[in-house]
VEXMINU-164699 format. One record per residue (C-alpha): residue in three letters; z, x, y. Coordinates in steps of 0.05 Angstrom, whole numbers, plus 5000, padded with zeros to 4 digits. Each point is the difference from the previous one (the first is absolute). Example, Ala and Ser with C-alpha at 12.3 -4.5 7.8 and 13.67 -1.06 7.14 Angstrom:
2
ALA515652464910SER498750275069
//
This chain:
837
MET180331380965LYS503049324995LEU502049705065PRO506449605013ASN499849255005GLU498949795072THR505949535004PRO505549975051ARG506550344983PRO507249715005ALA503350045067GLY506050364970GLU495850604984LEU498450065075GLU507449995017GLN501450544949LEU494650455031GLU503049905070ARG506850164974ILE497950644964TRP495750265057ALA504449795058LEU500950505056PRO507350265009ARG503449775063GLY504150355055LEU501450744991ARG497349964929ARG493149905030LEU499850775001THR499749974923ALA493849574997VAL494250254957ASN494849435008ASN493450315021THR499049555061SER507150145025ILE500050744994GLY492550055016LEU501249675068LEU505750495012TYR495150574981ILE494449785045GLY505049835056ALA503050714998ALA493050304999PHE497849605060VAL506350195039PHE498150744987PHE493149845025LEU503049735065LEU504850575007ALA494450524990GLY495849605050VAL505450095052LEU499950754988ALA492349985007LEU500849675068LEU504850555022MET494950524978ARG494349655036THR504149955062GLN501550754998LEU492550144992ALA497649505053VAL499350555052GLY499950754999ASP506150445012ASN504649394985ARG507450174988LEU502449314977LEU501750304932SER502250704983GLN495950404950GLU505549974949THR500949255008TYR492549884997ASN499550394936GLN505549604968ILE496849355023PHE493150224975THR502950204932VAL504049364990HIS494349565023GLY495050304949THR505350024944THR502149295012MET492949745002MET497950354939PHE506150004956LEU504449435024PHE494749495020ALA493250084969VAL501550124926PRO506249554999ALA496349445034VAL494649964949GLU504950094943ALA504149435030LEU493949564999GLY499150184926VAL507249774987ILE498849345037LEU493049814980LEU498850304930PRO504849544961GLN497049405037MET492850224988LEU501750114926ALA504049364994ALA505850424974ARG507249795011ASP501450705027LEU498150734989PRO502850274935PHE505350465031PRO502949595058ARG506250445008LEU495850625003SER495949695057ALA506549815035PHE502950714989ALA493950325030ILE499949535059TRP507350115018ALA499650754992TYR493849995048VAL503549565051ILE506450425002GLY496550674998GLY494649805049PHE504749755054VAL504550604994PHE493950465006PHE497549645062ALA506850015033THR499950775002ILE495649955062PHE506149735038TYR504450584980ASP495450595012LEU499450094925ALA492949764992PRO494950504969ASP495150305050GLY495050334954GLY494949444999TRP499349464947PHE496650544957MET505750515008TYR495750634992PRO503650664981PRO501350525026LEU502249605061THR504549574958LEU503550594966THR507350125020ARG498050605043TYR496049555047SER503449334988PRO507450114992GLY504849424995ASP499549374957ASN494149685037ALA494750204950ASP504749864941PHE500349275020TRP492549974992LEU499850394935LEU505749644963GLY499149335034ILE492649924990GLY500150314932PHE505249484980ILE495949435030GLU493950224960ILE504049944936SER501449295022ALA492649875008ILE498850294929ALA505149494974GLY496149455032ALA493450264972ILE502849984930GLU501949285009ILE493149845026ILE496150334944VAL504149674944GLY500249345036THR492549985012LEU498050214930ARG505449614961THR502049365037ARG493249685014PRO499349274980PRO496849834934GLY492450055004MET499950455063SER496350594967LEU498850615043ASP493249735022LYS503549375028MET505450375040PRO500249885075ILE497050615039PHE506950095033ALA503150104931TRP494750524984SER501150355066MET507750014989LEU499050264930ILE495750605026PHE504850085059ALA505950074952ALA496350484955MET498250435061ILE507350035019VAL501850224930PHE495150605004ALA500250175075PHE507349935022PRO502850524952ALA496350535038VAL503549865064ILE506749914963LEU499050704972ALA498150275068THR506449725031MET503950304944LEU497250685009LEU501050005075GLU507149744996ILE501950494947GLU497150575042ARG503749765062SER506649914961PHE500050574950GLY494850495024TRP494949954943PRO493650265034PHE494549514981PHE496950015069THR502350685027ALA494150485001ALA504450635002LYS502549834930GLY493549754969GLY500249285023ASP494649645040ALA500749465053LEU493149724978LEU503249784935TRP503749465040GLN493349755028HIS496849964932LEU505849604972PHE501049585061TRP492749805008PHE499149894925PHE504749435014GLY498049885073HIS492649844992PRO500849554940GLU505549665040VAL494749775050TYR496749624942ILE506549804972ILE501049635065PHE492949765006LEU498749734929PRO505349455002ALA497549805070ALA492949974973GLY502749574942LEU503149535052VAL493349945036SER496649854933MET504849424992ILE499549715072VAL492450055010PRO498049544939THR505049495023MET497649985072ALA492849984972GLN501849494946THR495750384951PRO501550504943LEU500350735021VAL493150334993GLY499950614954TYR506849924967ARG498650534946LEU496950495050ILE506149945044VAL504650154940VAL495750614984ALA500250185073LEU507649985002ILE500650434939ALA494950495027THR503550045067GLY506750164965PHE496550534957PHE496350345057SER506050015045PHE503350534957GLY494350485014LEU500549985075TRP506550355019VAL496550635025HIS496449545050HIS506150145044MET499750764990PHE492850185020SER502550485054THR505050394956GLY495050524977LEU498249734931PRO493950264961ALA493449685019LEU498949734930SER506549615005LEU498149745070GLY493349754974PHE503149644941PHE505349645040SER495249845056ALA495449664949ALA506049624968SER502349775069MET493249695013ALA499449714929VAL506349585009THR496449605052ILE495549704948PRO505149564965SER502949805068GLY493149795021ILE499149584938GLN506149595018VAL497849915072PHE493249754979ALA503249554949TRP504349675052LEU494149925048ALA495849704943THR505649514985ILE500449795073ALA492449945003SER499549584936SER505049475027GLU497449375033ARG505250075054PHE504950575007ARG506649735027ILE502450345063THR507650044999THR504850535025ALA500050334930SER492350034999MET500050285071PHE504550564978ILE495450124941LEU493950045044GLY503850465047PHE501850434939LEU492650054980PHE497950255069ILE505850505008PHE499950264930VAL492550124997LEU500550405066GLY505750404969GLY495850124937LEU494250275043THR504650505035GLY502750174932VAL493150214976MET499650425064VAL506550384985ALA497750084927LEU494850485027VAL503050695000PRO496850265064PHE501849385040ASP507149994971GLN501350735020GLN498449795072ALA503749345000HIS505950204956ASP506949915032THR496949645059TYR501049295024PHE493449834966VAL503750034933VAL505749585028ALA495049485020HIS496550034932PHE506249904957HIS502749445043TYR493349634995VAL500550084923LEU507449864991VAL501049465053GLY493349694989GLY500450074925MET507349784991VAL503449695061PHE494549495016PRO499549754929LEU507749984999PHE500149535060ALA494649594968THR504749964940PHE505749765043TYR496049415027TYR496649844934TRP505950024951ALA505649805047PRO499249264974MET501550254930VAL507150225019SER501549605063ARG500649275015ASN495950115063MET493350335012LEU499550515056SER496649755064GLU492550054997ARG499549945077LEU504950575011GLY496850384942SER493350045035VAL503450305062VAL503850494955PHE493450224969TRP496250125064LEU505750385032MET500750434938PHE492650104991ILE498550175073GLY506450405007PHE498650414938ASN493050185020VAL502050175073THR505450444971PHE496450394948PHE492650015017PRO501150465061MET503650484955HIS493350184968LEU497850235068THR506350375018GLY499650354933LEU492850215010MET502250255070GLY505050464964MET506649655005PRO504350254941ARG504449524963ARG507650094998VAL500550245070TRP505749705042THR496550095067TYR493750305031PRO497850305068HIS496549535049ALA494450515006MET497549844929GLY497049345025TRP503049574945ASP504449575046ASN495549395007LEU498449924926ASN507350094982LEU502149485051VAL495049504970SER502850154931THR507149875025ALA497949345033GLY496849804934ALA506350164960PHE504049535044ILE494649444991LEU500550114924ALA507649975004ALA499549345039GLY496149694942VAL505250244950LEU505649735044LEU496549315003PHE499550014924VAL507550144995ILE501549425047ASP495649544957LEU503550264938ALA506949855030ILE497849315021ARG496449734939PHE501450434937ARG505349674958PRO500650274928SER500349434951VAL498549824928VAL497149355028THR493450205031THR493849715031GLY495850004935ASN493050295001PRO497649925073TRP493950454991GLY497349684937ALA500650684962GLY498350064927THR505350494974LEU506649874968GLU504850205055TRP498549325032LEU502749624941PRO506149575016THR506150454994ASP507549985005VAL505550514993TYR497950104927SER492750125023THR495249514963ARG502649414960SER496150234940ILE495450594985PRO492749774995TYR494350224955ILE494550325043THR492749944986SER496850305062ARG501150425062GLU501049425047PRO504049524956LEU501949525056TRP492649905015ASP497849964928GLN505849614970PRO501149455053ASP506049694965LEU503450674990ALA505249945056ARG502049304979ASP500650194927VAL504150625016GLU504749605044ALA500849504943GLY502050564952ALA493849904955TYR498750734983TYR504050594972LEU507450115008PRO501449385041ASN507550084989ALA504950544983PRO500749994924SER504350634999GLY504749755054ARG498450625041ARG494850245051GLU493850154961THR492450065003ILE494350104953VAL497650704981THR492750024982SER495350524971PRO497550515050ILE492549844994PHE498849294977ALA506749705024GLU501949684934PRO507449794995GLU504150514962TYR507449875015ILE505049755052VAL503650505043LEU507249815018MET501350255072PRO506650135034GLY502449605058PRO503950195063GLY505350554993TRP503650525041ALA498550604956HIS493050145023PHE502149915073PHE505650524995ALA495450474961ALA495349985058VAL505650105050PHE503050594964THR493350314985ALA498249985074ALA506850295017PHE499050564950PHE493550245033LEU502449875072LEU506550384989LEU496350594970THR496050025065VAL506250175040LYS502550474945ALA505849544982VAL499350214926THR506549744972PRO499449295028ALA492750014979LEU501850184927ILE505249445001CYS494749515023GLY495250264948LEU504949864945ALA501449315030ALA492649854999ILE499550214926ALA506049554983ALA496849425038CYS493550104961PHE503949984936VAL502949345019TRP493249755023VAL496250174935TRP505649814951GLU497649284995LEU492650155000ASP499450094925PRO502249314972GLY497150104932PRO496349494955THR505649495001LYS495649445029GLY494650084947LYS493549635013ILE499549445051SER494549495014ILE496150125064GLY495249404992GLY493349904966GLY503250084932ILE501450745015GLU506650324981ALA501250675033PRO505550504986THR505050175054TYR500950734980VAL495150544978THR500750764993GLY495450605003PRO493150005034SER500049245006SER506150005046HIS499049985075SER505650505008TRP496450494956TRP493949935046ALA504550145059MET502750634967VAL493050244986VAL498149915074LEU506250385020LEU498050574954LEU493250015034VAL503950115066ALA503850574966ALA493650304974SER496749965068LEU505950345031TYR499950574950LEU492350085007SER501050065074TYR504950564985ALA495250334953PHE494749995055SER504950315048TYR501950544949LEU492750184989TYR498449955075LEU505450505018TRP497650464945THR493350045036VAL503750225063GLU503050634969PRO497650064928LYS501950744994ASN507149875017TRP500849344964ALA505350264952GLY503950215062GLY501350704973ASN504249704943ALA498350004926LEU499249344966PRO505449814950ARG498650224929LEU496449494958GLN506149794961TRP502549635061PRO494049515007ILE499849944925ALA507349804999SER498649495055THR494249724962ALA504349924937LEU505649655038ALA495049535035LEU496649814934CYS506849914967GLY502249535056ALA493749584994ALA500649984924CYS507349775005PHE498149405044ALA494349834952LEU504750014940ALA505349625039GLY494949445011ARG498949954926LEU507549984985LEU502049485050PRO505649594966ARG499249284976PRO502949475048GLY507750055002ARG500350714973LEU502550615041GLY494550494985VAL503950674998TRP493850394977THR495949715056MET505350215050LEU500350704974LEU492450085002ILE499849745073VAL505250525020VAL496650564963GLY493349805029ALA502650005071ILE503450664990GLY493650304970LEU495949815061ILE505450245049GLY500450644961ALA492550105003VAL500450025076GLY506450405001VAL497050554955ASP493950055044VAL504450105062ALA504350514963GLY493850414978PHE497650105071TRP507150125026ARG501050574949VAL493850375027GLY502749965070LEU495149495030LEU502949625059ALA497149395033THR501250295069ASP496350664988SER492849744999ALA495649404995TYR499050174928GLY507449974986ALA500549355039MET494449694961VAL503150214933TYR506649685016MET496649395030SER496949864931THR506850024968LEU502749545055LEU494649484986ASN501650034925GLY507349975018GLN499149345036LEU497249714937VAL505450264953ILE505549755047THR496649314997ILE499850064923ALA507550165000ILE501449395043MET495749534957GLY503050324938ALA506949835025TYR497749305013ALA497249944930LEU506650274971ALA504149485039ARG495549434973LEU500650284929ILE507650005006VAL500349275020ARG494649804948LYS494849825053LEU494950494974ASP497049934930SER493649974962GLY498249335030ARG502850085070ARG497050685017VAL496049965065SER504950445038PHE499850534945ASP492349974996ASN499550155074ALA504750594994ALA496150264941VAL493249965036LEU503150405057ALA502850514950TYR493150114969TYR496850095066THR505550485024ALA498950434938GLY492550005014GLN501050205073ILE504750564981LEU494850274951PHE494549975052SER504750345051LEU501350564951LEU492650134990LEU498950005074VAL505950435021HIS500250484941GLY492949974974PHE495750025063PRO503050645031ARG498950364934VAL492849754993SER498250145073ALA503350685005
//
């Protein structure tokens, strides 16, 4: 690859970049989409949730300080317990690491921004609005009280009337959708916006960890989204997924929840491990030992994590063979984690002098705490021990050692290490050392005694206990430790308020790091996008920072006159084209507001206002995406080094096509979770699986199959008949309409067939599962109808044609997938009962 000439660029180009990438002012600051601006909002909101959940933890510890305490009522304690766990897991842990990806990844990849900046901003605003409304329920006696895991049957309407549980089910399910939107952004950004030369084997470990993190979200989160859908539908409409009297099973919730819940532990840990792998080499001033082994370990951890969900269900009466398999898998996952720990220790040992700073102290504290948590994890992976310690405070101690040690301590190390990248001031090292020792001592004083109280028989989730049990002293010690830990966090907040000042003018590279996030940056990120030849380019290319600042590499200006960055090939990072990105706007902000309002209004059964907000959200999305398909009007532009790159591509080369494929993987994971649920409930009552009703005659599924294939074929033909630029495309419009009608008809015919034989969703778990399949298919065909209407509108105004076709290609890919899912569902729902009868 030919490199650009390393000569300074004209000053006018710099002014143009500053103008194009300038942050909006005043109230319009809400419309900002720059990754640093919205990333700071994201991490700030997540940290506020951490503080709020910490206050709830202090209330819980105060209640448990002595036996027979009546500070909190049982109902209040259950609400506080539920909101604390939910906030920490759903509103702090995952959003915090996703926020770090939004802030750090573009800087580490020397990209001007992630490829879908408005999608990131939409996800963040939806999370902020929905999260704070959910947390506020605790002040109005509307907070859920079923635990952060919300196990049925306790959370069914019979035992949890009112809207409390609905706030969890709709609020958290909606926030998980926001997390998936962020994961799509991270996957496409990591694979397609790396700098030229940064092949996969040169990516920073944090980029690897975020890529695996996002992939795990894609495959794990749909399970909990399906679970929340099933439980909310049962609560609202009486479909008996979890009611044993009608063939349901409460254990189905546990399977779905923990299929998400245990991978989530590693979803949280892997990015934190990636942060550690970035900080340790800098403090050691030596390359990371075992880079390739660590990448393999990250991938292996993500893979193994999906085979561990029954680790949480050893006491539910599962077959011995299942217990043995999942016990072995639970112990096997420690191997890749151990590889990373030994690699970090080897890196520290190989350095001439490991620099002791606040960040490195938090890293060393993380190693101590996380290893202890891993050892107790091996203990609870042993079935006989787990059956004794299950649902005791031993488990509480274990998962806090893993989660706080494995995520919170690396997060605080991150704050001290990367603050100079986004602030004009560094955080105080003197106060930082005090913060560390208060947090380290306070944490261990809080949670280590819980191992003992658990072994002494203290059950978790109790709001009080008798003095006679002999747990008072250990609980009092734990409470004192919680306040020491809180004092450390409070001191950090004070230091943050005094010294942290977000700015595009930063302190440079104070640690002497070797990765690209320490290049000189401004509001437009780096002055130019460099060519990378190693994993530590700032160490191996000594003049890189000066040359980048002088605009000596790729894309030193804005040749298209818009926000843009280079899209490179996914493996070898060769320049392919320039992506034109949108700037600030109100549409994505209002889309987030109305989407949040839609879900939250459904929670309180305000159906009509909710539907109005849903339609408003769709309208805002139409406005948002209308300008995202600019077409090939700019042609090819020079990016430096004699390379001319196009500004518009279609099909599999397009980053938007990649995003759609990732979204379809989410849809496939959601439906496979349903298929698991369908087959699981069949095992509960196989003789009554038809619910006493005959299956529809074969002509019904045959007709559905024909309609689905017809719909997909119409979209395929419409793609071939897209009009030339400037033409109307009447045949294309007709084919899109017929294709959408065909797919809608396929679902409608399937529903009609079961309705004719008298099957009702409320009669049995079988009926509920049958109609749930059509509901999942119906979601897709409604989306197809909306995207089809969007395509028709663009055809009418001549903004969709054979050259400007990205928006149609995305709709077509979804149509093909929808037809495939409908066919699979017909085989499952119509074919399986006949074969298994």
